[in-house]
C-alpha positions in Angstrom: -33.2 -9.6 -7.1 -31.1 -9.9 -3.6 -29.2 -6.9 -2.8 -25.4 -8.1 -3.0 -22.7 -6.8 0.2 -19.8 -6.4 -0.1 -17.9 -7.2 3.5 -14.8 -5.6 3.7 -12.3 -8.3 6.3 -9.9 -6.0 8.3 -8.9 -8.5 10.6 -5.5 -9.3 9.5 -5.3 -5.5 9.7 -7.6 -3.9 12.3 -7.8 -7.4 14.2 -4.1 -7.3 14.9 -2.9 -4.3 15.3 -3.8 -4.0 19.2 -3.6 -7.8 19.8 0.0 -8.2 22.2 0.5 -11.4 20.5 2.5 -11.6 17.5 0.6 -13.9 14.6 3.2 -15.5 12.8 3.4 -15.1 9.0 3.1 -18.1 7.8 -0.1 -18.5 10.1 -1.1 -15.2 8.7 -0.9 -16.2 4.8 -3.3 -19.7 5.9 -5.5 -17.2 7.7 -6.2 -14.6 4.7 -6.2 -17.7 1.6 -8.9 -19.3 4.3 -10.6 -16.0 4.3 -10.3 -15.3 0.7 -11.7 -19.2 0.3 -14.7 -18.4 2.4 -15.7 -16.4 -0.5 -14.6 -12.6 1.3 -13.9 -10.8 -1.7 -11.8 -7.7 0.1 -9.2 -8.0 2.6 -7.4 -5.1 4.5 -4.2 -7.8 4.8 -1.8 -5.2 6.6 -0.5 -1.7 7.3 2.6 0.1 6.2 3.6 1.6 9.2 6.6 2.3 10.9 7.3 -1.3 12.7 8.5 0.1 15.7 5.1 1.4 16.4 3.3 -1.6 16.0 5.9 -4.6 15.4 2.6 -7.0 14.1 3.4 -5.6 11.1 6.9 -5.5 10.4 6.0 -8.6 7.2 3.8 -5.9 5.5 5.6 -6.1 2.4 5.5 -10.0 2.4 2.0 -10.9 3.1 0.8 -7.9 0.9 2.7 -9.6 -1.6 0.9 -13.0 -0.8 -2.1 -11.9 -0.8 -1.5 -10.5 -4.0 -1.2 -13.9 -5.3 -4.7 -15.2 -4.6 -7.7 -14.6 -7.1 -10.6 -13.4 -7.1 -10.0 -10.3 -4.2 -8.9 -7.2 -3.6 -6.2 -6.6 -1.5 -6.7 -3.7 0.8 -3.9 -2.2 3.0 -3.5 0.7 5.6 -1.4 3.3 5.4 -0.5 6.2 7.7 1.1 8.5 5.0 2.4 9.3 1.5 5.7 6.8 2.9 3.6 4.0 3.7 1.8 4.2 0.5 4.8 3.9 -1.5 5.8 0.8 -0.4 2.3 -0.4 -0.4 2.4 0.6 -4.1 5.6 -1.5 -4.7 3.9 -4.7 -3.5 0.8 -4.1 -5.8 -1.9 -3.2 -3.8 -5.4 -3.1 -5.6 -6.7 -0.2 -2.9 -5.1 1.8 0.0 -6.8 3.7 3.1 -5.3 6.4 4.5 -7.0 7.3 8.1 -7.9 11.0 8.5 -9.5 11.4 11.7 -12.2 13.8 12.6 -11.0 14.7 15.6 -8.0 17.0 16.1 -6.8 14.9 19.3 -6.9 11.7 17.4 -5.1 12.7 14.5 -2.5 13.7 16.6 -2.2 10.6 18.6 -2.6 8.6 16.0 -0.5 10.1 12.8 1.5 12.7 14.7 -0.3 14.8 12.4 -3.5 17.7 12.5 -6.2 17.4 10.2 -5.3 19.6 7.8 -2.3 18.1 7.5 -3.3 14.2 6.5 -5.8 16.0 4.1 -2.5 17.1 2.9 -1.3 14.0 2.7 -4.2 12.6 0.7 -3.4 14.6 -1.9 0.2 13.3 -2.3 -1.2 10.1 -2.1 -3.5 10.3 -4.7 -1.0 12.7 -6.9 1.1 8.8 -6.3 -1.5 6.7 -7.6 -2.0 8.9 -10.8 1.6 9.1 -11.7 1.9 4.9 -11.6 2.7 3.3 -14.8 0.2 2.7 -17.6 -2.1 0.1 -17.1 -1.1 -0.4 -13.1 -4.7 0.9 -10.9 -4.4 1.3 -7.6 -7.9 3.3 -5.7 -7.1 5.6 -2.7 -9.7 5.8 -0.3 -9.9 7.7 2.9 -11.5 6.8 5.6 -12.8 9.2 8.3 -12.0 8.3 12.2 -13.7 9.0 15.2 -16.6 10.4 13.3 -19.2 10.0 15.8 -17.0 10.7 18.5 -13.5 10.5 20.4 -12.1 9.1 23.7 -9.6 11.7 23.7 -11.4 14.9 22.6 -15.2 14.2 22.9 -17.8 15.3 20.7 -17.3 15.3 17.2 -19.9 17.7 15.3 -21.4 16.2 12.2 -20.7 19.2 10.8 -16.8 18.4 10.9 -17.4 15.2 9.4 -19.2 16.3 6.6 -16.8 19.0 5.8 -14.3 16.6 5.7 -16.1 14.1 3.8 -16.2 17.4 0.9 -12.8 18.2 1.6 -11.7 14.4 0.7 -13.8 13.9 -2.3 -12.5 17.2 -3.7 -9.1 16.0 -3.0 -9.8 12.6 -5.6 -10.1 10.0 -3.3 -11.8 7.0 -5.1 -13.9 6.1 -1.9 -14.8 7.4 1.3 -15.3 5.5 4.6 -16.7 6.4 7.6 -15.9 5.1 10.7 -17.2 4.7 14.7 -13.8 4.2 16.0 -14.7 3.9 19.6 -18.0 3.0 19.2 -20.1 5.5 20.5 -22.9 5.5 17.5 -26.3 5.0 18.0 -28.8 3.6 14.7 -30.4 7.1 14.4 -26.8 9.0 14.2 -25.8 6.4 11.5 -28.5 6.6 9.6 -28.4 10.7 9.7 -24.6 10.8 9.0 -24.7 8.7 5.8 -27.7 10.5 4.9 -26.3 13.7 5.0 -22.5 12.7 3.7 -24.0 10.6 0.5 -25.7 14.2 -0.7 -22.6 15.6 -0.8 -20.1 12.4 -2.1 -22.9 10.8 -3.2 -21.5 6.8 -4.2 -18.0 7.5 -3.4 -19.1 6.7 0.4 -19.9 3.4 0.0 -18.7 1.9 3.1 -18.9 2.3 6.4 -16.8 1.1 9.8 -18.5 0.1 13.2 -17.1 -1.2 16.6 -18.8 -2.9 18.9 -17.7 -1.7 21.9 -21.5 -1.0 23.2 -23.0 -3.7 21.8 -24.5 -1.6 18.6 -22.5 -2.8 16.3 -25.0 -4.8 13.9 -27.4 -2.2 14.3 -25.4 0.6 13.1 -24.4 -2.1 10.1 -28.5 -2.4 9.6 -28.8 1.9 9.7 -25.5 2.4 7.3 -27.8 0.1 4.6 -30.8 2.1 5.0 -28.9 5.1 3.9 -27.4 3.5 1.0 -24.0 2.1 1.9 -23.3 -1.0 0.2 -19.8 -1.9 1.4 -19.3 -3.3 5.4 -16.3 -3.5 7.3 -15.8 -6.5 9.9 -13.3 -8.7 11.7 -13.2 -12.0 12.6 -13.9 -12.7 15.7 -14.0 -9.1 16.2 -10.4 -8.7 17.1 -9.8 -5.3 17.2 -9.3 -1.8 18.2 -7.2 1.5 17.9 -3.9 1.5 19.8 -4.3 5.3 19.7 -7.7 5.7 21.0 -8.0 4.9 23.9 -11.0 2.5 24.6 -11.7 1.5 21.5 -12.6 -2.4 21.5 -13.6 -4.8 18.7 -15.1 -4.2 15.6 -18.0 -5.8 14.4 -18.0 -9.8 14.2 -17.8 -10.9 10.6 -19.3 -14.2 11.1 -22.6 -13.0 12.9 -22.6 -9.9 10.0 -23.0 -12.4 7.3 -25.6 -14.4 9.0 -27.3 -11.2 9.8 -27.5 -10.1 6.1 -27.3 -13.4 4.6 -30.8 -14.5 6.8 -32.3 -11.1 5.4 -31.9 -12.1 2.6 -28.7 -10.1 1.3 -25.9 -11.6 -0.8 -22.3 -11.7 0.3 -20.8 -14.6 -1.5 -19.5 -16.2 2.0 -19.4 -20.2 2.7 -20.1 -20.7 6.4 -18.3 -23.5 6.7 -15.3 -22.2 5.4 -15.3 -19.0 7.5 -15.4 -21.2 10.4 -12.8 -23.2 9.2 -10.9 -20.1 8.7 -11.7 -19.2 12.4 -10.5 -22.4 13.7 -6.9 -21.2 11.6 -6.8 -18.0 13.8 -7.8 -19.5 16.9 -5.1 -21.9 16.6 -2.7 -19.0 15.9 -3.2 -16.6 18.7 -3.3 -19.1 21.6 -4.8 -16.8 24.6 -6.7 -14.6 22.7 -10.2 -13.3 23.2 -12.4 -14.6 20.6 -16.4 -13.0 20.2 -19.2 -14.5 18.3 -22.2 -15.8 18.4 -22.7 -17.6 15.2 -19.2 -20.0 15.7 -20.9 -20.9 19.2 -24.3 -21.3 18.5 -23.9 -22.8 14.9 -27.0 -22.0 11.9 -30.5 -22.4 12.5 -32.0 -25.8 11.4 -32.9 -25.5 7.5 -31.0 -22.0 6.9 -30.5 -21.4 3.5 -28.2 -18.7 2.2 -29.2 -15.5 -0.2 -29.5 -16.9 -3.8 
């Protein structure tokens, strides 16, 4: 049987948060609709952060509400705190993700809270989820950032990450993801981290987020898959980076990740032609931005067949 892998497209959030060019709201809607039409079934559409800090997301509520009208996708929003979660919940999004850094220095820079304070914030968001009206569901993801190192703190011990996995699971998060925010990880580290973390959290730990800062993004994705991960974050054209983590550059490239997985026999459900059409919308809406990706330049090999 062909194994299905979920690709979570984070371009509309992570891809845009570090971009100096404001992408017009209508263009964002067309792009997200095109991503959904290409077969991407989970899309992180925005961040409910203070727009004074990241003006790119001043239209977050409108974008999330629009995404909720699209069929057959899980709409995800990043939130930095309870206030952001409350705003996201009002739009009806299917899932919210709270970043919790394994690095104290990054946590204070990114969300202005200590790690302990952010875990407490997760507990309040879980309580918000549990208080939603009957029939209204909203998953809560605890996303562990800087899990393999931090440009502010330096080394992040694996033991710190594993303790955080245990705390997030105990706090009631529905899912847990682990991120290499600044592109420090190598496949050996990734495999070891996810094997150990899944011993603690089991299938709750189902997703990985890598940056291609040092060219190991796809290799790290494969290591995570070998450790049992079934969902991978990526960003169209490799856009992205954390504005509060110096040196954090682009994400794993969606187009290249889809090609690698399909070539190996995994099923992503993504249509290549429609995926490239979505990229064209992005390129037109962000003139002057730097775009990455080998598949978009080289095209598919002659006779290539997608996984059944």
